PyMOL commands that place a pseudoatom at each C-alpha (Angstrom):
pseudoatom trace, name=CA, resn=MET, resi=1, chain=A, elem=C, hetatm=0, pos=[101.455, 103.406, 89.301]
pseudoatom trace, name=CA, resn=SER, resi=2, chain=A, elem=C, hetatm=0, pos=[102.606, 106.089, 86.944]
pseudoatom trace, name=CA, resn=ARG, resi=3, chain=A, elem=C, hetatm=0, pos=[104.159, 109.495, 87.303]
pseudoatom trace, name=CA, resn=ASN, resi=4, chain=A, elem=C, hetatm=0, pos=[105.273, 112.314, 84.780]
pseudoatom trace, name=CA, resn=VAL, resi=5, chain=A, elem=C, hetatm=0, pos=[107.299, 115.024, 86.302]
pseudoatom trace, name=CA, resn=LEU, resi=6, chain=A, elem=C, hetatm=0, pos=[108.684, 118.224, 84.399]
pseudoatom trace, name=CA, resn=LEU, resi=7, chain=A, elem=C, hetatm=0, pos=[111.839, 119.706, 85.919]
pseudoatom trace, name=CA, resn=PRO, resi=8, chain=A, elem=C, hetatm=0, pos=[113.894, 122.475, 85.254]
pseudoatom trace, name=CA, resn=HIS, resi=9, chain=A, elem=C, hetatm=0, pos=[116.964, 121.885, 83.329]
pseudoatom trace, name=CA, resn=ALA, resi=10, chain=A, elem=C, hetatm=0, pos=[119.338, 122.245, 86.105]
pseudoatom trace, name=CA, resn=PRO, resi=11, chain=A, elem=C, hetatm=0, pos=[121.642, 119.816, 88.276]
pseudoatom trace, name=CA, resn=SER, resi=12, chain=A, elem=C, hetatm=0, pos=[119.314, 120.409, 91.277]
pseudoatom trace, name=CA, resn=SER, resi=13, chain=A, elem=C, hetatm=0, pos=[116.285, 118.389, 89.398]
pseudoatom trace, name=CA, resn=VAL, resi=14, chain=A, elem=C, hetatm=0, pos=[118.284, 115.089, 90.209]
pseudoatom trace, name=CA, resn=THR, resi=15, chain=A, elem=C, hetatm=0, pos=[117.775, 115.178, 93.707]
pseudoatom trace, name=CA, resn=SER, resi=16, chain=A, elem=C, hetatm=0, pos=[114.076, 116.582, 93.366]
pseudoatom trace, name=CA, resn=ALA, resi=17, chain=A, elem=C, hetatm=0, pos=[113.294, 113.403, 90.690]
pseudoatom trace, name=CA, resn=ARG, resi=18, chain=A, elem=C, hetatm=0, pos=[114.902, 110.761, 93.019]
pseudoatom trace, name=CA, resn=ARG, resi=19, chain=A, elem=C, hetatm=0, pos=[113.104, 111.847, 96.116]
pseudoatom trace, name=CA, resn=ARG, resi=20, chain=A, elem=C, hetatm=0, pos=[109.775, 112.083, 94.296]
pseudoatom trace, name=CA, resn=MET, resi=21, chain=A, elem=C, hetatm=0, pos=[110.430, 108.751, 92.661]
pseudoatom trace, name=CA, resn=CYS, resi=22, chain=A, elem=C, hetatm=0, pos=[111.638, 106.771, 96.038]
pseudoatom trace, name=CA, resn=SER, resi=23, chain=A, elem=C, hetatm=0, pos=[108.633, 108.235, 97.616]
pseudoatom trace, name=CA, resn=ASP, resi=24, chain=A, elem=C, hetatm=0, pos=[106.085, 106.683, 94.927]
pseudoatom trace, name=CA, resn=LEU, resi=25, chain=A, elem=C, hetatm=0, pos=[107.935, 103.234, 94.892]
pseudoatom trace, name=CA, resn=ARG, resi=26, chain=A, elem=C, hetatm=0, pos=[107.949, 103.087, 98.722]
pseudoatom trace, name=CA, resn=ALA, resi=27, chain=A, elem=C, hetatm=0, pos=[104.409, 103.668, 98.609]
pseudoatom trace, name=CA, resn=SER, resi=28, chain=A, elem=C, hetatm=0, pos=[103.884, 101.061, 96.096]
pseudoatom trace, name=CA, resn=GLY, resi=29, chain=A, elem=C, hetatm=0, pos=[105.520, 98.577, 98.491]
pseudoatom trace, name=CA, resn=ILE, resi=30, chain=A, elem=C, hetatm=0, pos=[108.567, 98.021, 96.020]
pseudoatom trace, name=CA, resn=GLU, resi=31, chain=A, elem=C, hetatm=0, pos=[111.308, 96.233, 97.844]
pseudoatom trace, name=CA, resn=THR, resi=32, chain=A, elem=C, hetatm=0, pos=[114.383, 98.646, 99.050]
pseudoatom trace, name=CA, resn=GLY, resi=33, chain=A, elem=C, hetatm=0, pos=[117.111, 97.266, 96.864]
pseudoatom trace, name=CA, resn=LYS, resi=34, chain=A, elem=C, hetatm=0, pos=[115.288, 97.897, 93.735]
pseudoatom trace, name=CA, resn=ILE, resi=35, chain=A, elem=C, hetatm=0, pos=[114.312, 101.426, 94.869]
pseudoatom trace, name=CA, resn=ASP, resi=36, chain=A, elem=C, hetatm=0, pos=[117.988, 101.832, 95.281]
pseudoatom trace, name=CA, resn=ASP, resi=37, chain=A, elem=C, hetatm=0, pos=[118.840, 100.696, 91.673]
pseudoatom trace, name=CA, resn=ALA, resi=38, chain=A, elem=C, hetatm=0, pos=[115.874, 102.697, 90.156]
pseudoatom trace, name=CA, resn=ALA, resi=39, chain=A, elem=C, hetatm=0, pos=[117.313, 105.716, 92.014]
pseudoatom trace, name=CA, resn=ILE, resi=40, chain=A, elem=C, hetatm=0, pos=[120.663, 105.237, 90.504]
pseudoatom trace, name=CA, resn=VAL, resi=41, chain=A, elem=C, hetatm=0, pos=[119.159, 104.497, 87.083]
pseudoatom trace, name=CA, resn=LEU, resi=42, chain=A, elem=C, hetatm=0, pos=[117.130, 107.783, 87.435]
pseudoatom trace, name=CA, resn=SER, resi=43, chain=A, elem=C, hetatm=0, pos=[120.136, 109.572, 88.349]
pseudoatom trace, name=CA, resn=GLU, resi=44, chain=A, elem=C, hetatm=0, pos=[122.213, 108.394, 85.473]
pseudoatom trace, name=CA, resn=LEU, resi=45, chain=A, elem=C, hetatm=0, pos=[119.902, 109.005, 82.958]
pseudoatom trace, name=CA, resn=LEU, resi=46, chain=A, elem=C, hetatm=0, pos=[118.727, 112.498, 84.265]
pseudoatom trace, name=CA, resn=SER, resi=47, chain=A, elem=C, hetatm=0, pos=[122.549, 113.744, 84.695]
pseudoatom trace, name=CA, resn=ASN, resi=48, chain=A, elem=C, hetatm=0, pos=[123.144, 112.674, 81.345]
pseudoatom trace, name=CA, resn=ALA, resi=49, chain=A, elem=C, hetatm=0, pos=[120.435, 114.727, 79.570]
pseudoatom trace, name=CA, resn=LEU, resi=50, chain=A, elem=C, hetatm=0, pos=[121.206, 117.710, 81.773]
pseudoatom trace, name=CA, resn=ARG, resi=51, chain=A, elem=C, hetatm=0, pos=[124.784, 117.326, 80.809]
pseudoatom trace, name=CA, resn=HIS, resi=52, chain=A, elem=C, hetatm=0, pos=[124.703, 116.371, 77.202]
pseudoatom trace, name=CA, resn=ALA, resi=53, chain=A, elem=C, hetatm=0, pos=[121.083, 117.531, 75.996]
pseudoatom trace, name=CA, resn=ALA, resi=54, chain=A, elem=C, hetatm=0, pos=[119.225, 120.644, 75.465]
pseudoatom trace, name=CA, resn=PRO, resi=55, chain=A, elem=C, hetatm=0, pos=[115.958, 121.385, 77.337]
pseudoatom trace, name=CA, resn=LEU, resi=56, chain=A, elem=C, hetatm=0, pos=[112.691, 120.253, 75.686]
pseudoatom trace, name=CA, resn=PRO, resi=57, chain=A, elem=C, hetatm=0, pos=[111.459, 122.370, 72.894]
pseudoatom trace, name=CA, resn=GLY, resi=58, chain=A, elem=C, hetatm=0, pos=[107.925, 123.952, 72.917]
pseudoatom trace, name=CA, resn=PRO, resi=59, chain=A, elem=C, hetatm=0, pos=[104.933, 123.273, 73.400]
pseudoatom trace, name=CA, resn=PHE, resi=60, chain=A, elem=C, hetatm=0, pos=[106.826, 122.230, 76.829]
pseudoatom trace, name=CA, resn=PRO, resi=61, chain=A, elem=C, hetatm=0, pos=[107.505, 125.032, 79.211]
pseudoatom trace, name=CA, resn=PRO, resi=62, chain=A, elem=C, hetatm=0, pos=[110.853, 126.497, 78.584]
pseudoatom trace, name=CA, resn=GLY, resi=63, chain=A, elem=C, hetatm=0, pos=[114.025, 125.146, 80.090]
pseudoatom trace, name=CA, resn=CYS, resi=64, chain=A, elem=C, hetatm=0, pos=[112.820, 121.755, 81.306]
pseudoatom trace, name=CA, resn=VAL, resi=65, chain=A, elem=C, hetatm=0, pos=[113.119, 118.028, 81.005]
pseudoatom trace, name=CA, resn=GLN, resi=66, chain=A, elem=C, hetatm=0, pos=[110.515, 115.411, 81.608]
pseudoatom trace, name=CA, resn=VAL, resi=67, chain=A, elem=C, hetatm=0, pos=[111.174, 112.503, 83.808]
pseudoatom trace, name=CA, resn=CYS, resi=68, chain=A, elem=C, hetatm=0, pos=[108.788, 109.654, 84.082]
pseudoatom trace, name=CA, resn=TRP, resi=69, chain=A, elem=C, hetatm=0, pos=[108.434, 106.219, 86.200]
pseudoatom trace, name=CA, resn=GLU, resi=70, chain=A, elem=C, hetatm=0, pos=[105.583, 103.466, 85.648]
pseudoatom trace, name=CA, resn=VAL, resi=71, chain=A, elem=C, hetatm=0, pos=[105.287, 100.221, 87.662]
pseudoatom trace, name=CA, resn=GLY, resi=72, chain=A, elem=C, hetatm=0, pos=[102.974, 97.654, 85.547]
pseudoatom trace, name=CA, resn=GLY, resi=73, chain=A, elem=C, hetatm=0, pos=[102.770, 93.659, 85.136]
pseudoatom trace, name=CA, resn=THR, resi=74, chain=A, elem=C, hetatm=0, pos=[99.867, 92.038, 86.799]
pseudoatom trace, name=CA, resn=ASP, resi=75, chain=A, elem=C, hetatm=0, pos=[101.669, 89.146, 88.042]
pseudoatom trace, name=CA, resn=THR, resi=76, chain=A, elem=C, hetatm=0, pos=[104.676, 89.623, 90.812]
pseudoatom trace, name=CA, resn=ALA, resi=77, chain=A, elem=C, hetatm=0, pos=[106.854, 87.483, 88.748]
pseudoatom trace, name=CA, resn=ALA, resi=78, chain=A, elem=C, hetatm=0, pos=[106.334, 89.426, 85.894]
pseudoatom trace, name=CA, resn=SER, resi=79, chain=A, elem=C, hetatm=0, pos=[106.312, 93.147, 87.179]
pseudoatom trace, name=CA, resn=TRP, resi=80, chain=A, elem=C, hetatm=0, pos=[108.408, 95.883, 85.707]
pseudoatom trace, name=CA, resn=LEU, resi=81, chain=A, elem=C, hetatm=0, pos=[109.426, 99.338, 86.395]
pseudoatom trace, name=CA, resn=GLU, resi=82, chain=A, elem=C, hetatm=0, pos=[110.373, 101.772, 83.853]
pseudoatom trace, name=CA, resn=VAL, resi=83, chain=A, elem=C, hetatm=0, pos=[112.187, 104.866, 84.213]
pseudoatom trace, name=CA, resn=SER, resi=84, chain=A, elem=C, hetatm=0, pos=[112.491, 107.455, 81.444]
pseudoatom trace, name=CA, resn=VAL, resi=85, chain=A, elem=C, hetatm=0, pos=[113.787, 110.801, 80.666]
pseudoatom trace, name=CA, resn=ARG, resi=86, chain=A, elem=C, hetatm=0, pos=[112.789, 113.200, 77.952]
pseudoatom trace, name=CA, resn=ASP, resi=87, chain=A, elem=C, hetatm=0, pos=[115.112, 116.006, 76.459]
pseudoatom trace, name=CA, resn=GLY, resi=88, chain=A, elem=C, hetatm=0, pos=[115.539, 118.287, 73.599]
pseudoatom trace, name=CA, resn=GLY, resi=89, chain=A, elem=C, hetatm=0, pos=[118.153, 115.913, 72.150]
pseudoatom trace, name=CA, resn=ALA, resi=90, chain=A, elem=C, hetatm=0, pos=[121.648, 116.531, 71.506]
pseudoatom trace, name=CA, resn=GLU, resi=91, chain=A, elem=C, hetatm=0, pos=[124.449, 116.450, 68.617]
pseudoatom trace, name=CA, resn=THR, resi=92, chain=A, elem=C, hetatm=0, pos=[124.735, 112.622, 69.322]
pseudoatom trace, name=CA, resn=LEU, resi=93, chain=A, elem=C, hetatm=0, pos=[122.905, 109.825, 70.637]
pseudoatom trace, name=CA, resn=PRO, resi=94, chain=A, elem=C, hetatm=0, pos=[123.357, 108.302, 74.162]
pseudoatom trace, name=CA, resn=ARG, resi=95, chain=A, elem=C, hetatm=0, pos=[125.729, 105.275, 73.801]
pseudoatom trace, name=CA, resn=LEU, resi=96, chain=A, elem=C, hetatm=0, pos=[127.288, 103.018, 76.135]
pseudoatom trace, name=CA, resn=ALA, resi=97, chain=A, elem=C, hetatm=0, pos=[131.175, 104.031, 76.340]
pseudoatom trace, name=CA, resn=ARG, resi=98, chain=A, elem=C, hetatm=0, pos=[133.882, 102.066, 77.344]
pseudoatom trace, name=CA, resn=PRO, resi=99, chain=A, elem=C, hetatm=0, pos=[136.072, 104.630, 79.506]
pseudoatom trace, name=CA, resn=SER, resi=100, chain=A, elem=C, hetatm=0, pos=[139.790, 104.238, 80.549]
pseudoatom trace, name=CA, resn=LEU, resi=101, chain=A, elem=C, hetatm=0, pos=[140.400, 103.336, 84.355]
pseudoatom trace, name=CA, resn=SER, resi=102, chain=A, elem=C, hetatm=0, pos=[141.466, 106.872, 84.660]
pseudoatom trace, name=CA, resn=ALA, resi=103, chain=A, elem=C, hetatm=0, pos=[138.575, 108.761, 82.856]
pseudoatom trace, name=CA, resn=LEU, resi=104, chain=A, elem=C, hetatm=0, pos=[136.382, 110.842, 84.908]
pseudoatom trace, name=CA, resn=GLY, resi=105, chain=A, elem=C, hetatm=0, pos=[132.939, 109.983, 83.071]
pseudoatom trace, name=CA, resn=GLY, resi=106, chain=A, elem=C, hetatm=0, pos=[131.477, 107.774, 80.789]
pseudoatom trace, name=CA, resn=ARG, resi=107, chain=A, elem=C, hetatm=0, pos=[130.252, 105.066, 83.089]
pseudoatom trace, name=CA, resn=GLY, resi=108, chain=A, elem=C, hetatm=0, pos=[126.588, 106.112, 83.662]
pseudoatom trace, name=CA, resn=LEU, resi=109, chain=A, elem=C, hetatm=0, pos=[125.157, 104.013, 80.929]
pseudoatom trace, name=CA, resn=GLY, resi=110, chain=A, elem=C, hetatm=0, pos=[127.132, 100.930, 81.645]
pseudoatom trace, name=CA, resn=ILE, resi=111, chain=A, elem=C, hetatm=0, pos=[125.700, 101.181, 85.310]
pseudoatom trace, name=CA, resn=VAL, resi=112, chain=A, elem=C, hetatm=0, pos=[122.385, 101.651, 83.818]
pseudoatom trace, name=CA, resn=GLU, resi=113, chain=A, elem=C, hetatm=0, pos=[122.902, 98.363, 81.556]
pseudoatom trace, name=CA, resn=HIS, resi=114, chain=A, elem=C, hetatm=0, pos=[123.860, 96.494, 84.568]
pseudoatom trace, name=CA, resn=LEU, resi=115, chain=A, elem=C, hetatm=0, pos=[120.967, 97.343, 86.977]
pseudoatom trace, name=CA, resn=ALA, resi=116, chain=A, elem=C, hetatm=0, pos=[118.387, 97.440, 84.291]
pseudoatom trace, name=CA, resn=ALA, resi=117, chain=A, elem=C, hetatm=0, pos=[116.801, 94.208, 82.309]
pseudoatom trace, name=CA, resn=LYS, resi=118, chain=A, elem=C, hetatm=0, pos=[116.829, 96.494, 79.021]
pseudoatom trace, name=CA, resn=TRP, resi=119, chain=A, elem=C, hetatm=0, pos=[117.277, 100.258, 77.887]
pseudoatom trace, name=CA, resn=GLY, resi=120, chain=A, elem=C, hetatm=0, pos=[117.138, 101.836, 74.860]
pseudoatom trace, name=CA, resn=THR, resi=121, chain=A, elem=C, hetatm=0, pos=[116.446, 105.708, 73.074]
pseudoatom trace, name=CA, resn=GLU, resi=122, chain=A, elem=C, hetatm=0, pos=[113.724, 106.550, 71.132]
pseudoatom trace, name=CA, resn=VAL, resi=123, chain=A, elem=C, hetatm=0, pos=[114.064, 109.879, 68.876]
pseudoatom trace, name=CA, resn=ASP, resi=124, chain=A, elem=C, hetatm=0, pos=[111.649, 111.653, 67.178]
pseudoatom trace, name=CA, resn=ASP, resi=125, chain=A, elem=C, hetatm=0, pos=[111.832, 115.042, 65.618]
pseudoatom trace, name=CA, resn=THR, resi=126, chain=A, elem=C, hetatm=0, pos=[112.761, 117.235, 68.396]
pseudoatom trace, name=CA, resn=VAL, resi=127, chain=A, elem=C, hetatm=0, pos=[112.373, 115.152, 71.568]
pseudoatom trace, name=CA, resn=THR, resi=128, chain=A, elem=C, hetatm=0, pos=[114.931, 112.351, 72.934]
pseudoatom trace, name=CA, resn=THR, resi=129, chain=A, elem=C, hetatm=0, pos=[113.512, 109.733, 75.121]
pseudoatom trace, name=CA, resn=VAL, resi=130, chain=A, elem=C, hetatm=0, pos=[116.117, 107.369, 77.078]
pseudoatom trace, name=CA, resn=TRP, resi=131, chain=A, elem=C, hetatm=0, pos=[114.468, 104.559, 79.135]
pseudoatom trace, name=CA, resn=ALA, resi=132, chain=A, elem=C, hetatm=0, pos=[115.411, 101.564, 81.261]
pseudoatom trace, name=CA, resn=VAL, resi=133, chain=A, elem=C, hetatm=0, pos=[113.351, 98.688, 82.471]
pseudoatom trace, name=CA, resn=LEU, resi=134, chain=A, elem=C, hetatm=0, pos=[114.000, 97.055, 85.856]
pseudoatom trace, name=CA, resn=GLU, resi=135, chain=A, elem=C, hetatm=0, pos=[112.489, 93.859, 86.959]
pseudoatom trace, name=CA, resn=VAL, resi=136, chain=A, elem=C, hetatm=0, pos=[110.594, 94.334, 90.465]
pseudoatom trace, name=CA, resn=GLU, resi=137, chain=A, elem=C, hetatm=0, pos=[108.383, 92.590, 92.543]
pseudoatom trace, name=CA, resn=VAL, resi=138, chain=A, elem=C, hetatm=0, pos=[105.270, 94.566, 93.720]
pseudoatom trace, name=CA, resn=PRO, resi=139, chain=A, elem=C, hetatm=0, pos=[103.394, 92.923, 96.422]
pseudoatom trace, name=CA, resn=ALA, resi=140, chain=A, elem=C, hetatm=0, pos=[99.816, 92.086, 95.972]
pseudoatom trace, name=CA, resn=PRO, resi=141, chain=A, elem=C, hetatm=0, pos=[97.414, 94.402, 97.749]
pseudoatom trace, name=CA, resn=ALA, resi=142, chain=A, elem=C, hetatm=0, pos=[96.432, 93.337, 100.989]
pseudoatom trace, name=CA, resn=PRO, resi=143, chain=A, elem=C, hetatm=0, pos=[93.055, 91.534, 100.958]
pseudoatom trace, name=CA, resn=ARG, resi=144, chain=A, elem=C, hetatm=0, pos=[90.191, 94.007, 102.374]
pseudoatom trace, name=CA, resn=PRO, resi=145, chain=A, elem=C, hetatm=0, pos=[89.091, 92.684, 105.786]
pseudoatom trace, name=CA, resn=PRO, resi=146, chain=A, elem=C, hetatm=0, pos=[85.477, 91.173, 105.425]
pseudoatom trace, name=CA, resn=ARG, resi=147, chain=A, elem=C, hetatm=0, pos=[82.680, 93.643, 106.043]
pseudoatom trace, name=CA, resn=ALA, resi=148, chain=A, elem=C, hetatm=0, pos=[81.521, 93.508, 109.854]
pseudoatom trace, name=CA, resn=ALA, resi=149, chain=A, elem=C, hetatm=0, pos=[78.227, 91.343, 109.994]
pseudoatom trace, name=CA, resn=ALA, resi=150, chain=A, elem=C, hetatm=0, pos=[75.240, 92.419, 111.276]
pseudoatom trace, name=CA, resn=TRP, resi=151, chain=A, elem=C, hetatm=0, pos=[75.022, 92.433, 115.237]
pseudoatom trace, name=CA, resn=PRO, resi=152, chain=A, elem=C, hetatm=0, pos=[73.990, 88.890, 116.322]
pseudoatom trace, name=CA, resn=GLY, resi=153, chain=A, elem=C, hetatm=0, pos=[71.988, 89.992, 119.428]
pseudoatom trace, name=CA, resn=PRO, resi=154, chain=A, elem=C, hetatm=0, pos=[72.965, 89.078, 122.912]
pseudoatom trace, name=CA, resn=PRO, resi=155, chain=A, elem=C, hetatm=0, pos=[74.841, 85.633, 123.647]
pseudoatom trace, name=CA, resn=ALA, resi=156, chain=A, elem=C, hetatm=0, pos=[72.809, 82.840, 124.268]
pseudoatom trace, name=CA, resn=PRO, resi=157, chain=A, elem=C, hetatm=0, pos=[71.926, 81.653, 127.792]
pseudoatom trace, name=CA, resn=ALA, resi=158, chain=A, elem=C, hetatm=0, pos=[74.922, 79.389, 129.003]
pseudoatom trace, name=CA, resn=VAL, resi=159, chain=A, elem=C, hetatm=0, pos=[73.754, 75.460, 129.336]
pseudoatom trace, name=CA, resn=GLY, resi=160, chain=A, elem=C, hetatm=0, pos=[75.629, 72.782, 130.619]
pseudoatom trace, name=CA, resn=GLY, resi=161, chain=A, elem=C, hetatm=0, pos=[79.127, 74.070, 130.586]
pseudoatom trace, name=CA, resn=ASP, resi=162, chain=A, elem=C, hetatm=0, pos=[82.004, 76.312, 129.489]
pseudoatom trace, name=CA, resn=ARG, resi=163, chain=A, elem=C, hetatm=0, pos=[84.191, 75.764, 126.243]
pseudoatom trace, name=CA, resn=ARG, resi=164, chain=A, elem=C, hetatm=0, pos=[86.306, 73.420, 128.245]
pseudoatom trace, name=CA, resn=GLY, resi=165, chain=A, elem=C, hetatm=0, pos=[83.349, 71.068, 129.141]
pseudoatom trace, name=CA, resn=ALA, resi=166, chain=A, elem=C, hetatm=0, pos=[83.270, 72.453, 132.898]
pseudoatom trace, name=CA, resn=PRO, resi=167, chain=A, elem=C, hetatm=0, pos=[79.963, 72.914, 134.533]
pseudoatom trace, name=CA, resn=ALA, resi=168, chain=A, elem=C, hetatm=0, pos=[78.629, 76.300, 134.042]
pseudoatom trace, name=CA, resn=ASP, resi=169, chain=A, elem=C, hetatm=0, pos=[78.278, 78.517, 136.879]
pseudoatom trace, name=CA, resn=PRO, resi=170, chain=A, elem=C, hetatm=0, pos=[74.781, 78.965, 137.679]
pseudoatom trace, name=CA, resn=GLY, resi=171, chain=A, elem=C, hetatm=0, pos=[75.465, 82.605, 138.461]
pseudoatom trace, name=CA, resn=GLU, resi=172, chain=A, elem=C, hetatm=0, pos=[76.690, 83.001, 135.030]
pseudoatom trace, name=CA, resn=ARG, resi=173, chain=A, elem=C, hetatm=0, pos=[73.901, 81.215, 133.380]
pseudoatom trace, name=CA, resn=ALA, resi=174, chain=A, elem=C, hetatm=0, pos=[71.383, 83.354, 135.242]
pseudoatom trace, name=CA, resn=TRP, resi=175, chain=A, elem=C, hetatm=0, pos=[73.239, 86.455, 134.048]
pseudoatom trace, name=CA, resn=SER, resi=176, chain=A, elem=C, hetatm=0, pos=[73.353, 85.393, 130.433]
pseudoatom trace, name=CA, resn=ALA, resi=177, chain=A, elem=C, hetatm=0, pos=[69.529, 84.571, 130.789]
pseudoatom trace, name=CA, resn=ARG, resi=178, chain=A, elem=C, hetatm=0, pos=[68.664, 87.786, 132.440]
pseudoatom trace, name=CA, resn=SER, resi=179, chain=A, elem=C, hetatm=0, pos=[70.869, 89.728, 129.586]
pseudoatom trace, name=CA, resn=HIS, resi=180, chain=A, elem=C, hetatm=0, pos=[69.028, 87.884, 126.727]
pseudoatom trace, name=CA, resn=ALA, resi=181, chain=A, elem=C, hetatm=0, pos=[65.662, 88.632, 128.195]
pseudoatom trace, name=CA, resn=THR, resi=182, chain=A, elem=C, hetatm=0, pos=[66.590, 92.436, 128.668]
pseudoatom trace, name=CA, resn=TRP, resi=183, chain=A, elem=C, hetatm=0, pos=[67.938, 92.531, 125.096]
pseudoatom trace, name=CA, resn=ALA, resi=184, chain=A, elem=C, hetatm=0, pos=[64.916, 90.775, 123.304]
for i in range(1, 184): cmd.bond("trace and resi %d" % i, "trace and resi %d" % (i + 1))
show_as sticks, trace
zoom trace
């Protein structure tokens, strides 16, 4: 499962991105605790982009950022979720801060570092991508029910007794025989 979403470079985009991602992850069967962690990571990365970075440059639509999430891995023990945010960059690169206890901000990437298995930044000429990878368990797809076999026809005439070994009721045996004769 993979999704790329362009959103306005505006604070309201955080709520929209969280809702979309959480909906996708629930549909994928990821456990609620990991979905909550991913929502926090996405919120922190996107909030930082909106606060510190410029919108994406052309050829992207004007005034937007891009958020992406992708679930991968083939083994439930090795499954992962990558969350990333692309923006137009800033004067400085995102970095882990060590704010004082009284500081009002600066904890976002520390939270991301705590919740994610790894995170990083990629920069090209005009676009900065900040990403984080979380370990998740994706349940195996439910097995498909077997295809219905061809209808085997009417039940065979009752002979000798029922499933418990009790003697068959003569009326039941006659009914089964009649039913069989009618359908044959």
